[in-house]
Short mmCIF file of the C-alpha atoms (twelve columns), coordinates in Angstrom:
data_MODEL
# 
_entry.id   MODEL 
# 
loop_
_atom_site.group_PDB 
_atom_site.id 
_atom_site.type_symbol 
_atom_site.label_atom_id 
_atom_site.label_alt_id 
_atom_site.label_comp_id 
_atom_site.label_asym_id 
_atom_site.label_seq_id 
_atom_site.Cartn_x 
_atom_site.Cartn_y 
_atom_site.Cartn_z 
_atom_site.pdbx_PDB_model_num 
ATOM 1   C CA . MET A 1   -15.045 -13.496 -42.514 1 
ATOM 2   C CA . GLY A 2   -15.296 -9.901  -43.756 1 
ATOM 3   C CA . GLN A 3   -14.799 -6.584  -42.030 1 
ATOM 4   C CA . ARG A 4   -18.511 -6.329  -41.315 1 
ATOM 5   C CA . SER A 5   -18.402 -9.612  -39.387 1 
ATOM 6   C CA . VAL A 6   -15.375 -8.423  -37.379 1 
ATOM 7   C CA . GLU A 7   -17.303 -5.283  -36.500 1 
ATOM 8   C CA . CYS A 8   -20.272 -7.389  -35.412 1 
ATOM 9   C CA . LEU A 9   -18.016 -9.436  -33.163 1 
ATOM 10  C CA . LEU A 10  -16.534 -6.286  -31.657 1 
ATOM 11  C CA . HIS A 11  -20.048 -4.978  -31.022 1 
ATOM 12  C CA . ASP A 12  -21.078 -8.248  -29.365 1 
ATOM 13  C CA . ILE A 13  -17.959 -8.245  -27.175 1 
ATOM 14  C CA . ALA A 14  -18.519 -4.631  -26.124 1 
ATOM 15  C CA . PHE A 15  -22.105 -5.498  -25.186 1 
ATOM 16  C CA . ALA A 16  -20.974 -8.586  -23.248 1 
ATOM 17  C CA . LEU A 17  -18.417 -6.525  -21.318 1 
ATOM 18  C CA . LYS A 18  -20.986 -3.849  -20.549 1 
ATOM 19  C CA . GLN A 19  -23.360 -6.509  -19.245 1 
ATOM 20  C CA . GLN A 20  -20.491 -7.981  -17.168 1 
ATOM 21  C CA . MET A 21  -20.897 -11.397 -18.730 1 
ATOM 22  C CA . GLY A 22  -18.570 -14.112 -17.495 1 
ATOM 23  C CA . PRO A 23  -15.698 -15.932 -19.183 1 
ATOM 24  C CA . SER A 24  -17.968 -18.696 -20.484 1 
ATOM 25  C CA . GLU A 25  -19.651 -16.145 -22.768 1 
ATOM 26  C CA . LEU A 26  -16.695 -13.847 -23.460 1 
ATOM 27  C CA . VAL A 27  -13.869 -16.288 -24.113 1 
ATOM 28  C CA . PRO A 28  -15.472 -17.952 -27.182 1 
ATOM 29  C CA . MET A 29  -16.223 -14.542 -28.724 1 
ATOM 30  C CA . LEU A 30  -12.677 -13.321 -28.146 1 
ATOM 31  C CA . GLU A 31  -11.209 -16.550 -29.501 1 
ATOM 32  C CA . ARG A 32  -13.319 -16.113 -32.625 1 
ATOM 33  C CA . LEU A 33  -12.206 -12.507 -32.980 1 
ATOM 34  C CA . VAL A 34  -8.465  -13.253 -32.848 1 
ATOM 35  C CA . LEU A 35  -8.997  -16.071 -35.328 1 
ATOM 36  C CA . VAL A 36  -10.737 -13.984 -37.992 1 
ATOM 37  C CA . ALA A 37  -9.272  -10.497 -37.525 1 
ATOM 38  C CA . PRO A 38  -6.307  -9.671  -39.800 1 
ATOM 39  C CA . ALA A 39  -2.842  -10.116 -38.302 1 
ATOM 40  C CA . GLY A 40  -1.571  -6.893  -36.782 1 
ATOM 41  C CA . SER A 41  -4.985  -5.247  -36.904 1 
ATOM 42  C CA . GLU A 42  -6.331  -3.193  -34.039 1 
ATOM 43  C CA . ALA A 43  -9.209  -5.643  -33.654 1 
ATOM 44  C CA . ARG A 44  -6.868  -8.625  -33.305 1 
ATOM 45  C CA . CYS A 45  -4.673  -6.835  -30.752 1 
ATOM 46  C CA . TYR A 46  -7.767  -5.837  -28.792 1 
ATOM 47  C CA . GLY A 47  -9.057  -9.400  -28.823 1 
ATOM 48  C CA . TYR A 48  -5.775  -10.905 -27.664 1 
ATOM 49  C CA . LEU A 49  -5.363  -8.419  -24.823 1 
ATOM 50  C CA . GLN A 50  -8.943  -8.780  -23.619 1 
ATOM 51  C CA . LEU A 51  -8.589  -12.558 -23.739 1 
ATOM 52  C CA . ALA A 52  -5.243  -12.448 -21.928 1 
ATOM 53  C CA . GLU A 53  -6.626  -10.311 -19.103 1 
ATOM 54  C CA . LEU A 54  -9.706  -12.500 -18.799 1 
ATOM 55  C CA . ILE A 55  -7.780  -15.772 -18.406 1 
ATOM 56  C CA . LEU A 56  -4.688  -14.392 -16.642 1 
ATOM 57  C CA . HIS A 57  -5.263  -16.046 -13.274 1 
ATOM 58  C CA . SER A 58  -6.795  -19.277 -14.529 1 
ATOM 59  C CA . GLN A 59  -4.435  -19.827 -17.481 1 
ATOM 60  C CA . PRO A 60  -1.346  -17.652 -16.965 1 
ATOM 61  C CA . PHE A 61  0.768   -19.405 -19.623 1 
ATOM 62  C CA . ARG A 62  -1.880  -18.966 -22.281 1 
ATOM 63  C CA . ALA A 63  -2.489  -15.381 -21.177 1 
ATOM 64  C CA . ALA A 64  1.206   -14.554 -21.492 1 
ATOM 65  C CA . SER A 65  1.290   -16.201 -24.921 1 
ATOM 66  C CA . CYS A 66  -1.714  -14.180 -26.127 1 
ATOM 67  C CA . ALA A 67  -0.232  -10.919 -24.862 1 
ATOM 68  C CA . ARG A 68  3.156   -11.728 -26.394 1 
ATOM 69  C CA . VAL A 69  1.551   -11.875 -29.842 1 
ATOM 70  C CA . VAL A 70  0.474   -8.257  -29.412 1 
ATOM 71  C CA . ALA A 71  3.771   -7.236  -27.817 1 
ATOM 72  C CA . MET A 72  5.700   -8.557  -30.811 1 
ATOM 73  C CA . GLU A 73  3.375   -6.876  -33.325 1 
ATOM 74  C CA . SER A 74  3.097   -3.449  -31.704 1 
ATOM 75  C CA . ALA A 75  4.742   -1.222  -29.131 1 
ATOM 76  C CA . SER A 76  2.260   -2.021  -26.373 1 
ATOM 77  C CA . ASP A 77  3.328   -1.555  -22.773 1 
ATOM 78  C CA . ARG A 78  -0.003  -3.100  -21.724 1 
ATOM 79  C CA . ALA A 79  0.880   -6.278  -23.620 1 
ATOM 80  C CA . TRP A 80  4.344   -6.533  -22.059 1 
ATOM 81  C CA . GLY A 81  2.812   -5.866  -18.653 1 
ATOM 82  C CA . ILE A 82  0.415   -8.800  -19.082 1 
ATOM 83  C CA . VAL A 83  3.281   -10.993 -20.261 1 
ATOM 84  C CA . GLY A 84  5.122   -10.042 -17.077 1 
ATOM 85  C CA . LEU A 85  2.123   -10.817 -14.873 1 
ATOM 86  C CA . GLY A 86  1.605   -14.206 -16.493 1 
ATOM 87  C CA . LEU A 87  5.270   -15.114 -16.092 1 
ATOM 88  C CA . THR A 88  5.199   -13.927 -12.486 1 
ATOM 89  C CA . LEU A 89  2.243   -16.190 -11.717 1 
ATOM 90  C CA . LEU A 90  4.145   -19.074 -13.317 1 
ATOM 91  C CA . GLY A 91  7.207   -18.365 -11.151 1 
ATOM 92  C CA . HIS A 92  9.387   -17.377 -14.122 1 
ATOM 93  C CA . TYR A 93  10.682  -14.302 -12.331 1 
ATOM 94  C CA . ARG A 94  13.723  -13.455 -14.443 1 
ATOM 95  C CA . ALA A 95  11.662  -13.577 -17.616 1 
ATOM 96  C CA . ALA A 96  8.966   -11.499 -15.896 1 
ATOM 97  C CA . VAL A 97  11.544  -8.821  -15.025 1 
ATOM 98  C CA . LYS A 98  12.559  -8.612  -18.696 1 
ATOM 99  C CA . ALA A 99  8.912   -8.197  -19.725 1 
ATOM 100 C CA . TYR A 100 8.291   -5.449  -17.162 1 
ATOM 101 C CA . ARG A 101 11.449  -3.649  -18.260 1 
ATOM 102 C CA . ARG A 102 10.226  -3.733  -21.867 1 
ATOM 103 C CA . ALA A 103 6.894   -2.323  -20.719 1 
ATOM 104 C CA . LEU A 104 8.714   0.512   -18.929 1 
ATOM 105 C CA . LEU A 105 10.767  1.307   -22.018 1 
ATOM 106 C CA . ILE A 106 7.470   2.157   -23.709 1 
ATOM 107 C CA . ALA A 107 5.741   3.732   -20.695 1 
ATOM 108 C CA . PRO A 108 8.452   4.744   -18.191 1 
ATOM 109 C CA . ASN A 109 6.012   6.480   -15.836 1 
ATOM 110 C CA . HIS A 110 3.453   3.671   -15.604 1 
ATOM 111 C CA . VAL A 111 2.907   3.086   -11.886 1 
ATOM 112 C CA . GLY A 112 1.601   -0.460  -12.349 1 
ATOM 113 C CA . HIS A 113 4.690   -1.596  -14.249 1 
ATOM 114 C CA . LEU A 114 6.983   0.094   -11.731 1 
ATOM 115 C CA . HIS A 115 5.208   -1.622  -8.858  1 
ATOM 116 C CA . ASN A 116 5.124   -5.045  -10.497 1 
ATOM 117 C CA . LEU A 117 8.812   -4.882  -11.426 1 
ATOM 118 C CA . GLY A 118 9.804   -3.799  -7.929  1 
ATOM 119 C CA . HIS A 119 7.642   -6.458  -6.320  1 
ATOM 120 C CA . VAL A 120 9.023   -9.344  -8.374  1 
ATOM 121 C CA . LEU A 121 12.610  -8.155  -7.864  1 
ATOM 122 C CA . ASP A 122 12.042  -8.167  -4.102  1 
ATOM 123 C CA . VAL A 123 9.838   -11.187 -3.515  1 
ATOM 124 C CA . GLY A 124 10.801  -13.320 -6.501  1 
ATOM 125 C CA . LEU A 125 14.526  -12.665 -6.848  1 
ATOM 126 C CA . ASP A 126 15.598  -11.299 -3.426  1 
ATOM 127 C CA . ARG A 127 16.936  -8.146  -5.085  1 
ATOM 128 C CA . TYR A 128 15.217  -5.880  -2.578  1 
ATOM 129 C CA . THR A 129 17.718  -3.016  -2.809  1 
ATOM 130 C CA . GLU A 130 17.159  -2.741  -6.553  1 
ATOM 131 C CA . ALA A 131 13.429  -3.210  -6.009  1 
ATOM 132 C CA . ARG A 132 13.260  -0.159  -3.763  1 
ATOM 133 C CA . THR A 133 14.226  2.123   -6.662  1 
ATOM 134 C CA . TYR A 134 11.101  1.215   -8.621  1 
ATOM 135 C CA . LEU A 135 8.818   0.968   -5.604  1 
ATOM 136 C CA . GLU A 136 9.879   4.373   -4.292  1 
ATOM 137 C CA . ILE A 137 8.988   5.960   -7.633  1 
ATOM 138 C CA . ALA A 138 5.648   4.141   -7.768  1 
ATOM 139 C CA . HIS A 139 4.822   5.130   -4.184  1 
ATOM 140 C CA . GLY A 140 5.829   8.732   -4.840  1 
ATOM 141 C CA . ARG A 141 3.360   8.897   -7.720  1 
ATOM 142 C CA . GLU A 142 0.554   6.990   -5.982  1 
ATOM 143 C CA . PRO A 143 1.148   7.459   -2.225  1 
ATOM 144 C CA . LYS A 144 -2.398  6.424   -1.287  1 
ATOM 145 C CA . VAL A 145 -2.347  3.016   -3.006  1 
ATOM 146 C CA . ARG A 146 -2.007  0.581   -0.117  1 
ATOM 147 C CA . GLU A 147 -0.658  -2.320  -2.183  1 
ATOM 148 C CA . ILE A 148 2.243   -0.221  -3.462  1 
ATOM 149 C CA . ALA A 149 3.022   1.125   0.015   1 
ATOM 150 C CA . SER A 150 2.987   -2.410  1.426   1 
ATOM 151 C CA . SER A 151 5.353   -3.672  -1.273  1 
ATOM 152 C CA . LEU A 152 7.711   -0.765  -0.610  1 
ATOM 153 C CA . ALA A 153 7.550   -1.400  3.132   1 
ATOM 154 C CA . HIS A 154 8.481   -5.043  2.523   1 
ATOM 155 C CA . ALA A 155 11.558  -4.131  0.482   1 
ATOM 156 C CA . VAL A 156 12.509  -1.358  2.902   1 
ATOM 157 C CA . ALA A 157 12.232  -3.703  5.896   1 
ATOM 158 C CA . ARG A 158 14.420  -6.287  4.187   1 
ATOM 159 C CA . SER A 159 16.991  -3.538  3.619   1 
ATOM 160 C CA . GLY A 160 17.132  -3.013  7.370   1 
ATOM 161 C CA . ARG A 161 15.187  0.257   7.599   1 
ATOM 162 C CA . ILE A 162 12.579  -0.994  10.043  1 
ATOM 163 C CA . ASN A 163 11.394  2.406   11.262  1 
ATOM 164 C CA . ARG A 164 10.741  3.583   7.699   1 
ATOM 165 C CA . ALA A 165 8.817   0.377   6.978   1 
ATOM 166 C CA . ILE A 166 6.669   0.892   10.080  1 
ATOM 167 C CA . ASP A 167 5.967   4.485   9.028   1 
ATOM 168 C CA . LEU A 168 4.854   3.301   5.587   1 
ATOM 169 C CA . LEU A 169 2.545   0.645   6.991   1 
ATOM 170 C CA . CYS A 170 1.048   3.042   9.534   1 
ATOM 171 C CA . GLY A 171 0.801   6.102   7.319   1 
ATOM 172 C CA . SER A 172 -0.118  4.629   3.939   1 
ATOM 173 C CA . VAL A 173 -1.631  1.239   4.739   1 
ATOM 174 C CA . GLY A 174 -3.455  2.242   7.914   1 
ATOM 175 C CA . MET A 175 -1.972  -0.274  10.341  1 
ATOM 176 C CA . SER A 176 -1.396  0.438   14.004  1 
ATOM 177 C CA . LYS A 177 2.237   0.500   15.090  1 
ATOM 178 C CA . SER A 178 1.916   -2.851  16.894  1 
ATOM 179 C CA . VAL A 179 0.327   -4.549  13.868  1 
ATOM 180 C CA . ALA A 180 2.933   -3.015  11.553  1 
ATOM 181 C CA . SER A 181 5.768   -4.294  13.770  1 
ATOM 182 C CA . ALA A 182 4.250   -7.773  13.909  1 
ATOM 183 C CA . THR A 183 3.783   -7.790  10.138  1 
ATOM 184 C CA . ILE A 184 7.414   -6.848  9.575   1 
ATOM 185 C CA . ASP A 185 8.572   -9.523  12.028  1 
ATOM 186 C CA . THR A 186 6.618   -12.089 10.006  1 
ATOM 187 C CA . TRP A 187 8.119   -10.863 6.744   1 
ATOM 188 C CA . LEU A 188 11.667  -10.994 8.053   1 
ATOM 189 C CA . ALA A 189 11.175  -14.423 9.607   1 
ATOM 190 C CA . ASP A 190 10.516  -15.740 6.113   1 
ATOM 191 C CA . HIS A 191 13.927  -14.541 4.928   1 
ATOM 192 C CA . THR A 192 17.277  -14.018 6.586   1 
ATOM 193 C CA . GLU A 193 18.022  -12.462 9.954   1 
ATOM 194 C CA . PRO A 194 16.649  -8.911  10.262  1 
ATOM 195 C CA . LYS A 195 19.221  -6.241  9.467   1 
ATOM 196 C CA . GLN A 196 19.861  -3.295  11.805  1 
ATOM 197 C CA . GLU A 197 18.340  0.093   11.036  1 
ATOM 198 C CA . GLN A 198 20.523  2.048   8.654   1 
ATOM 199 C CA . SER A 199 20.653  5.773   8.020   1 
ATOM 200 C CA . PRO A 200 19.260  6.981   4.663   1 
# 
């Protein structure tokens, strides 16, 4: 298939995305694109990443494999981030951490990678003290993103700083103090005994 045909495929995919077509229409087009586009080309990388994002939750192993092709061919933090997400969904947390770290080597200020790395360190590997480093940076850059604030509160609570966790849940997530306290109690019940509040 020549360059003109690759361009036609790219045009069709762009139209399908604009029309918000579903996976049943998009996946075959993307599969065709990665098959015919030259190795290492921008079109092939685009196709693999679009395909990986589209199937991430339904086929995380395949999504990670697609993104890894791009990650190995180019310095793409987006590709390594998708690899990390796929591995996280599969429960391969140590491998996911390595992927997120590689993404951050390319894009050290990317809030999404910082959050995902911190979250998997805390929830997946019980390394909540280390997780706080990344989550604090992510929260500092995006203080209004509730998901990041909640992840930070989780790691902070597990570190024993209950009052700080309550403040995060009330101030950034919008919980009442009673709901925040109950949420933290539930979190800690799933792990070890709650630690006592520690000074900063």
